[in-house]
C-alpha positions in Angstrom: 0.9 -58.3 -39.8 -0.9 -55.1 -38.9 0.4 -53.5 -35.8 -1.5 -51.7 -33.0 -1.9 -48.0 -33.3 0.2 -46.3 -30.7 0.3 -42.6 -29.6 2.8 -40.0 -28.6 1.4 -37.0 -26.8 3.1 -33.6 -27.2 2.5 -29.9 -27.3 3.7 -28.0 -30.4 4.0 -24.3 -31.0 3.7 -23.2 -34.6 5.6 -20.2 -36.1 2.5 -17.9 -35.6 2.8 -18.8 -31.8 -0.2 -21.1 -31.6 0.4 -23.9 -29.2 -1.6 -27.1 -30.0 -1.9 -30.4 -28.2 -0.9 -33.1 -30.7 -1.7 -36.8 -30.5 0.7 -38.3 -32.9 -0.3 -41.8 -33.8 1.9 -44.4 -35.4 2.4 -48.1 -36.2 5.4 -50.4 -36.2 5.8 -53.4 -38.5 8.4 -56.1 -38.9 11.4 -56.4 -36.5 11.1 -55.0 -33.0 12.2 -51.4 -32.6 16.0 -50.9 -32.1 16.7 -54.5 -33.2 17.0 -53.8 -36.9 17.5 -51.0 -39.4 14.5 -48.6 -39.3 12.6 -47.6 -42.4 10.2 -44.7 -41.9 7.4 -44.5 -44.4 5.4 -41.3 -44.9 1.9 -41.6 -46.3 0.2 -39.6 -49.0 -2.7 -37.1 -48.7 -5.5 -39.5 -47.9 -3.3 -42.3 -46.7 -2.4 -43.4 -43.2 0.1 -45.4 -41.1 -1.3 -48.8 -42.1 1.2 -49.5 -44.8 1.1 -53.3 -44.8 -0.9 -56.3 -43.6 -4.7 -56.3 -43.5 -5.9 -53.2 -45.4 -2.3 -52.1 -46.0 -2.1 -49.5 -48.8 1.4 -50.4 -49.8 1.2 -54.2 -49.5 2.9 -54.8 -52.9 6.0 -53.0 -51.6 6.1 -53.6 -47.8 5.9 -57.0 -46.0 7.6 -60.3 -45.5 10.0 -61.0 -48.5 8.8 -57.8 -50.3 11.2 -55.2 -51.4 10.9 -53.4 -48.1 11.2 -56.7 -46.2 9.6 -56.8 -42.7 11.8 -59.8 -42.0 14.8 -57.5 -42.2 13.6 -54.0 -41.3 11.6 -52.3 -38.6 9.0 -50.2 -40.5 7.8 -47.1 -38.7 4.8 -45.1 -40.1 3.5 -41.9 -38.5 0.1 -40.5 -39.2 0.3 -36.8 -40.3 -1.3 -35.0 -37.3 -5.0 -34.3 -37.9 -5.4 -37.0 -40.6 -8.2 -38.6 -38.6 -7.0 -42.2 -38.9 -7.4 -42.7 -35.1 -11.1 -41.9 -35.4 -10.8 -39.5 -32.4 -12.6 -36.2 -33.3 -10.7 -34.2 -30.7 -7.4 -35.0 -32.5 -8.5 -33.3 -35.7 -6.8 -29.9 -36.2 -9.2 -27.1 -37.0 -6.5 -24.3 -37.1 -4.9 -25.9 -40.2 -3.6 -22.7 -41.6 -1.2 -22.4 -38.6 0.7 -25.4 -39.8 3.2 -26.0 -42.7 5.0 -29.1 -43.9 8.0 -27.9 -41.9 5.9 -28.1 -38.7 5.0 -31.7 -39.5 8.6 -32.6 -40.0 9.5 -31.0 -36.7 6.7 -32.9 -34.9 8.0 -36.1 -36.5 11.5 -35.2 -35.2 10.2 -34.7 -31.7 8.5 -38.1 -31.8 11.7 -39.8 -33.1 13.6 -38.3 -30.1 10.9 -39.6 -27.7 11.3 -43.1 -29.3 15.1 -42.8 -28.9 15.6 -43.1 -32.6 18.9 -41.5 -33.6 19.4 -43.1 -37.0 17.0 -44.1 -39.8 18.1 -46.5 -42.6 15.7 -44.8 -44.9 12.8 -42.4 -45.1 10.5 -42.9 -48.1 7.2 -41.4 -49.1 5.1 -40.7 -52.1 3.5 -37.3 -53.0 3.1 -35.2 -49.8 4.9 -38.0 -47.9 7.9 -37.5 -50.1 7.8 -33.8 -49.4 7.8 -34.5 -45.7 10.8 -36.8 -46.3 12.7 -33.9 -47.8 11.6 -31.6 -44.9 12.8 -34.1 -42.3 16.2 -34.5 -44.1 16.7 -30.8 -44.2 15.8 -30.4 -40.5 18.0 -33.4 -39.4 20.7 -33.7 -42.1 22.6 -36.5 -40.3 19.6 -38.6 -39.4 18.8 -40.5 -42.6 21.0 -42.9 -44.6 18.8 -43.1 -47.6 16.3 -40.4 -48.6 13.7 -41.7 -51.1 11.1 -39.1 -52.2 8.7 -40.6 -54.8 6.4 -38.5 -57.1 7.3 -35.5 -55.0 9.7 -32.6 -54.7 11.4 -30.4 -52.1 8.9 -27.6 -52.8 5.4 -26.9 -53.8 5.4 -25.2 -57.2 3.1 -22.4 -58.2 1.1 -25.0 -60.2 0.7 -27.2 -57.1 -0.1 -24.3 -54.8 -2.8 -23.1 -57.3 -4.5 -26.5 -57.3 -4.3 -26.8 -53.5 -5.9 -23.3 -53.4 -8.7 -24.6 -55.6 -9.1 -27.6 -53.4 -9.3 -25.4 -50.3 -12.0 -23.3 -52.0 -14.0 -26.4 -52.8 -13.6 -27.7 -49.2 -14.8 -24.4 -47.8 -17.6 -23.6 -50.2 -19.1 -26.7 -51.7 -22.3 -28.3 -50.5 -20.6 -31.7 -50.7 -17.0 -30.6 -50.1 -15.2 -34.0 -49.7 -16.9 -35.5 -52.8 -16.2 -32.5 -55.0 -12.7 -32.0 -53.8 -11.8 -35.6 -54.4 -13.3 -35.6 -57.9 -11.2 -32.6 -58.8 -8.1 -34.2 -57.3 -8.6 -37.5 -59.1 -8.5 -35.7 -62.4 -5.1 -34.3 -61.5 -3.7 -37.6 -60.2 -4.2 -39.2 -63.6 -3.6 -38.0 -67.2 -5.8 -37.6 -70.4 -4.0 -40.7 -71.8 -4.8 -42.7 -68.6 -8.4 -41.8 -68.9 -8.6 -42.7 -72.5 -7.1 -46.1 -71.9 -9.4 -46.8 -69.0 -12.7 -45.3 -70.2 -12.5 -44.5 -73.9 -15.7 -42.4 -73.8 -17.8 -45.4 -72.7 -21.4 -44.5 -71.9 -23.0 -46.5 -69.1 -26.5 -46.6 -70.5 -28.2 -48.0 -67.4 -27.1 -44.8 -65.5 -27.0 -42.5 -68.5 -23.5 -41.2 -67.5 -20.1 -41.7 -68.9 -17.9 -44.3 -67.3 -15.4 -41.6 -66.3 -18.2 -39.7 -64.5 -19.2 -42.8 -62.6 -15.6 -43.5 -61.6 -15.2 -39.9 -60.3 -18.4 -40.2 -58.4 -17.3 -43.5 -56.9 -14.0 -42.1 -55.6 -15.7 -39.0 -54.2 -18.3 -41.0 -52.3 -15.7 -43.5 -51.0 -13.6 -40.7 -49.6 -16.6 -39.0 -48.1 -17.5 -42.2 -46.2 -14.0 -42.7 -44.7 -12.5 -39.2 -44.3 -13.2 -36.1 -42.4 -13.5 -32.6 -43.7 -11.0 -31.1 -41.2 -8.5 -33.8 -42.1 -8.7 -33.0 -45.8 -8.2 -29.3 -45.1 -5.1 -30.1 -42.9 -3.6 -32.5 -45.5 -4.1 -30.0 -48.3 -2.4 -27.3 -46.3 0.6 -29.6 -45.7 0.8 -30.4 -49.4 0.6 -26.7 -50.3 3.5 -25.6 -48.0 6.3 -28.0 -48.8 9.5 -25.9 -49.0 12.8 -26.9 -47.4 14.3 -23.5 -48.2 11.8 -21.5 -46.1 13.9 -19.2 -43.9 16.9 -21.5 -44.6 18.7 -20.2 -47.7 18.5 -21.4 -51.3 18.0 -25.0 -52.4 21.5 -26.1 -53.1 22.7 -24.5 -49.8 20.1 -26.4 -47.8 20.1 -29.7 -49.7 23.9 -30.0 -50.0 24.1 -30.2 -46.2 21.9 -33.4 -46.2 24.2 -36.3 -45.6 21.8 -38.9 -47.0 22.1 -40.8 -50.2 19.3 -39.2 -52.1 17.3 -41.4 -54.5 14.7 -39.3 -56.4 11.9 -41.3 -58.0 9.9 -39.3 -60.6 7.2 -40.2 -63.0 7.4 -39.1 -66.7 3.7 -38.3 -66.9 3.1 -36.8 -63.4 0.9 -33.6 -63.8 1.2 -32.9 -60.1 4.9 -33.1 -59.3 6.4 -32.6 -62.8 9.3 -34.8 -63.9 11.2 -31.7 -65.2 11.2 -30.2 -61.7 12.7 -33.4 -60.3 15.3 -33.5 -63.1 16.2 -29.9 -62.4 16.6 -30.8 -58.7 18.9 -33.6 -59.6 21.0 -31.5 -61.9 21.2 -28.6 -59.4 22.3 -30.8 -56.6 24.5 -33.3 -58.4 27.2 -30.7 -59.0 27.4 -30.2 -55.2 26.8 -33.7 -53.9 27.9 -37.1 -55.3 25.3 -39.3 -53.6 22.3 -38.2 -55.6 20.5 -40.5 -58.0 17.3 -40.2 -60.1 15.0 -42.9 -61.5 12.0 -42.3 -63.7 8.9 -44.5 -63.8 7.4 -44.7 -67.4 3.7 -44.7 -67.3 0.6 -43.1 -68.8 -1.1 -43.0 -65.4 0.5 -39.8 -64.1 0.9 -39.0 -60.4 -0.9 -42.2 -59.3 1.7 -44.4 -61.1 3.6 -44.9 -57.8 0.5 -46.8 -56.7 0.1 -48.6 -60.0 3.4 -49.4 -61.6 4.7 -51.7 -58.8 7.1 -53.7 -60.9 9.0 -50.6 -62.0 9.0 -49.2 -58.5 10.1 -52.4 -57.0 13.1 -52.6 -59.4 14.1 -49.1 -58.5 13.8 -49.6 -54.7 15.8 -52.9 -54.7 19.0 -50.9 -55.1 18.2 -49.2 -51.8 16.5 -51.9 -49.7 18.2 -55.1 -50.9 21.9 -54.3 -50.8 24.1 -57.1 -49.4 25.2 -55.1 -46.4 21.7 -54.8 -44.9 21.4 -58.6 -44.4 
């Protein structure tokens, strides 16, 4: 089921005027390109283009006879430039501060042009991937039929920017930057209630540490083994800079131009992209655009619920990906 990693080579000039050679890698799944409706999936901060099949991070949602059915759709997944998934050190991006989420969306748009893709059935993504979905829709308002941002928003709030800043300080100053940054991030991806349900102050006597400490250490060490420091810095920068209104006008002015059917998926307990921000987005936009919907996942698990509450997410996505007219 997993597809071969393919590359698009391009040069991109950022707003500060820095031109960088970009190797944009991607994978295709399901039906051959241009033979079926195309679903573009944007990965989250430490994710990648391998969305389904062996090692696929979204296997419960994407695959044969799944809600995003690879028997019906062509699935396209780009790697955010500099995420290191191709294991080519020269493709990492050291000048990460020159890039914003808008730049990544523009790079994706250039790649779509090179692939001769003029219409996308859907663009879907969780967390920073959802922010990039918003950015691409604002950049190309006629491109996407269904825009599905999950556990995300059209902008990085002050709260999110603050936590990304703390992440950046850890990445630049810690003696074990990837481990420490990941542990800090994991505490934000969940909630106090999730931690209580999972650990309940259990002490692992053989290690003389609390179970929650062992869990955080595990996730920090796992990421340290599979990720690169430069990649984390780049992904954190993209997360921090989501803003479809940058140099474009106010939110309603920008978003009301998007022709897509917009399906916002929020999580009631998300501490990262707060549900209230998504509901405010829905209310602000609904008075100017009819085709805006919002669904809320109920979970104690916070931001990570979009990777845990698959039954709820599947039920929500069926309205987008299993309408009669697709078949």
